[in-house]
C-alpha positions in Angstrom: 5.2 -92.0 167.5 5.2 -93.8 164.0 8.7 -95.3 164.6 7.3 -96.7 167.8 4.3 -98.2 166.2 6.7 -99.8 163.8 9.0 -101.3 166.3 5.9 -102.9 168.0 4.5 -104.3 165.0 8.2 -106.0 164.2 8.0 -107.3 167.9 4.5 -108.8 167.3 5.6 -110.5 164.1 8.6 -112.1 165.8 6.4 -113.3 168.6 4.0 -114.9 166.2 6.8 -116.5 164.1 8.2 -117.8 167.3 5.0 -119.3 168.5 4.2 -120.6 165.0 7.7 -122.4 165.2 6.8 -123.6 168.6 3.6 -125.2 167.5 5.1 -127.0 164.5 7.9 -128.3 166.7 5.5 -129.6 169.2 3.4 -130.9 166.4 6.3 -133.0 165.2 7.0 -134.5 168.5 3.4 -135.5 168.9 3.6 -137.2 165.6 6.6 -139.0 166.6 5.4 -140.3 169.5 2.1 -141.5 168.1 4.1 -143.7 165.7 4.0 -147.5 166.1 7.5 -149.0 166.9 8.1 -152.7 165.9 9.3 -154.9 168.5 10.5 -158.4 168.2 8.9 -161.3 169.6 11.2 -162.8 172.4 9.2 -166.0 172.4 10.3 -167.1 168.8 12.9 -169.8 169.1 16.3 -169.0 167.9 17.5 -171.4 165.0 20.4 -173.6 165.7 23.9 -173.1 164.1 23.3 -176.0 161.4 19.8 -174.6 160.6 21.4 -171.2 159.9 23.8 -173.0 157.6 21.2 -174.6 155.4 21.1 -173.8 151.7 17.4 -174.2 151.4 14.9 -173.1 154.3 11.3 -174.1 154.0 8.6 -171.7 154.8 5.2 -172.6 156.2 2.7 -172.7 153.5 2.9 -172.3 149.6 3.6 -168.9 148.5 2.3 -167.8 145.0 4.1 -164.8 145.4 7.5 -166.5 145.0 6.5 -168.3 141.8 5.2 -165.1 140.3 8.6 -163.3 141.0 10.3 -166.3 139.6 8.3 -165.7 136.2 8.2 -161.9 136.4 11.5 -161.4 134.6 10.3 -163.2 131.5 7.0 -161.4 131.6 8.7 -157.9 131.8 11.1 -159.0 129.1 8.6 -160.1 126.4 5.8 -157.7 127.2 7.6 -154.4 127.6 9.2 -153.4 124.3 11.6 -151.0 125.9 12.7 -153.5 128.2 13.4 -156.0 125.4 14.9 -153.5 123.2 17.4 -152.4 126.1 18.2 -156.0 127.0 18.9 -157.0 123.3 21.2 -154.0 122.9 23.1 -154.8 126.3 23.4 -158.4 125.1 25.1 -157.3 121.9 27.4 -155.1 123.5 28.4 -157.7 126.2 29.1 -160.1 123.4 31.5 -157.5 121.7 33.2 -157.0 124.8 33.6 -160.8 125.6 35.0 -161.4 122.2 37.7 -158.7 122.6 38.7 -159.9 125.9 38.8 -163.4 124.8 40.8 -162.9 121.7 43.2 -160.7 123.6 44.0 -163.5 126.2 44.2 -166.1 123.5 46.5 -164.4 120.8 48.5 -161.8 122.7 50.9 -164.4 124.4 51.6 -165.9 121.1 53.9 -164.7 118.4 54.8 -161.7 117.4 53.4 -160.2 120.8 54.7 -162.4 123.4 52.7 -160.4 126.2 53.0 -161.6 129.7 49.9 -161.5 131.9 50.5 -157.9 133.1 50.9 -156.7 129.7 47.6 -158.3 128.6 46.0 -156.8 131.5 47.2 -153.2 130.5 45.7 -153.9 127.2 42.0 -153.2 128.9 43.3 -149.5 129.4 42.3 -149.0 125.9 38.8 -150.0 126.7 38.8 -147.6 129.7 40.0 -144.7 127.5 37.3 -145.4 124.7 34.5 -145.8 127.2 35.5 -142.5 128.9 35.7 -140.7 125.6 32.3 -142.1 124.5 30.7 -141.1 128.0 31.8 -137.6 128.0 30.9 -136.9 124.3 27.6 -138.5 124.9 27.1 -136.4 128.1 27.9 -133.1 126.2 25.8 -133.9 123.2 22.6 -135.9 124.5 21.0 -133.1 126.5 21.6 -130.6 123.6 20.0 -132.8 121.1 17.1 -133.7 123.3 16.4 -130.0 124.1 16.5 -129.2 120.5 14.0 -131.9 119.5 11.8 -131.0 122.2 11.7 -127.4 121.0 10.8 -128.6 117.6 8.0 -130.9 119.1 6.3 -127.8 120.5 8.0 -128.0 123.9 7.0 -131.7 124.4 9.5 -134.2 125.4 9.2 -137.7 124.2 11.4 -140.6 125.7 12.3 -141.7 122.1 13.9 -138.5 121.3 17.0 -139.9 123.2 17.5 -142.6 120.9 18.5 -140.1 118.2 21.6 -139.6 120.1 22.7 -143.3 119.6 22.7 -142.8 115.9 26.3 -141.2 115.4 27.8 -143.8 117.6 26.3 -147.0 116.4 28.7 -147.1 113.3 31.7 -146.9 115.6 31.0 -150.5 117.2 31.2 -152.3 113.9 34.0 -150.1 112.6 35.9 -150.8 115.6 35.4 -154.5 115.4 36.5 -154.7 112.0 39.4 -152.8 112.5 40.3 -154.8 115.5 39.6 -158.1 113.7 41.8 -157.2 110.5 44.6 -156.0 112.7 44.6 -159.2 114.6 44.4 -161.5 111.6 47.4 -159.6 110.1 49.3 -159.8 113.4 49.8 -156.0 113.2 51.3 -153.7 115.7 49.5 -154.0 119.3 48.7 -150.2 119.3 46.3 -150.8 116.2 44.6 -153.6 118.3 44.4 -151.3 121.3 42.9 -148.6 118.8 40.2 -151.0 117.6 39.1 -151.9 121.2 38.9 -148.4 122.1 36.8 -147.4 119.0 34.3 -150.1 120.0 34.0 -148.8 123.4 33.5 -145.2 122.2 30.4 -146.5 120.7 29.4 -149.0 123.3 29.3 -146.2 126.2 26.7 -144.1 124.6 24.6 -147.0 123.5 24.4 -148.5 127.2 23.7 -145.2 128.9 21.2 -143.8 126.5 19.2 -146.9 126.4 19.1 -147.1 130.3 18.0 -143.4 130.3 15.5 -144.2 127.6 14.1 -147.0 129.7 14.0 -145.0 132.7 12.1 -142.1 131.1 9.6 -144.3 129.5 8.7 -146.3 132.7 9.2 -144.0 135.4 7.1 -145.5 138.0 8.1 -149.1 137.5 11.8 -148.6 136.3 13.1 -150.4 139.3 11.8 -153.6 138.2 13.2 -153.7 134.7 16.4 -152.2 135.9 16.9 -155.1 138.4 16.5 -157.7 135.8 18.0 -156.1 132.8 21.6 -157.2 133.6 20.5 -160.9 133.7 18.5 -160.5 130.4 21.3 -159.0 128.8 23.6 -162.1 129.7 21.1 -164.3 128.2 20.9 -162.8 125.0 
């Protein structure tokens, strides 16, 4: 008798679950049917082929939103310290990379290297190797250090804690630049030039990644706007 009552209870539970599922499914279908579906206005005249090729298309009225969006990057850059810091850092690292690429293309075809265009392009592999080493090392070291600092801070995480990860990698950038410059001035072996370029990128990779993570952690709700304009600001610097 007790076993029969247990089977009846299980059967009732299954029926109630299936009915609940049925109500949830029907509810979702009702919600979907009640949604407003956007429709195109068929009476809108179609633009001609030449009108669609115009570089500038005038819109009716005067939009202050467009002017505000044009000025917004400067406002964000100079009013949010984290954005200014990251943009300045990106500008510095991009300047280092521009100097390396420019000098390689200028001096490597000359004596004593006599590199052809293919060999000059292969010199960029040193940057790839260095950037990969820096990214992997930063990934293995960053989270452990941040967790350790958060424990010391009573379990409270602060975005500025990530900046400490950049400290051991900062000296690698000027050290690699000096190494590269001295080797190029003395016309040393091309392997020394590649080693200097790789050393710079070992330091550049963590600086870029950590700075972006710091910016995202500092302004989580509005991080999309600084991120969209960060690269242009870095180019300006």
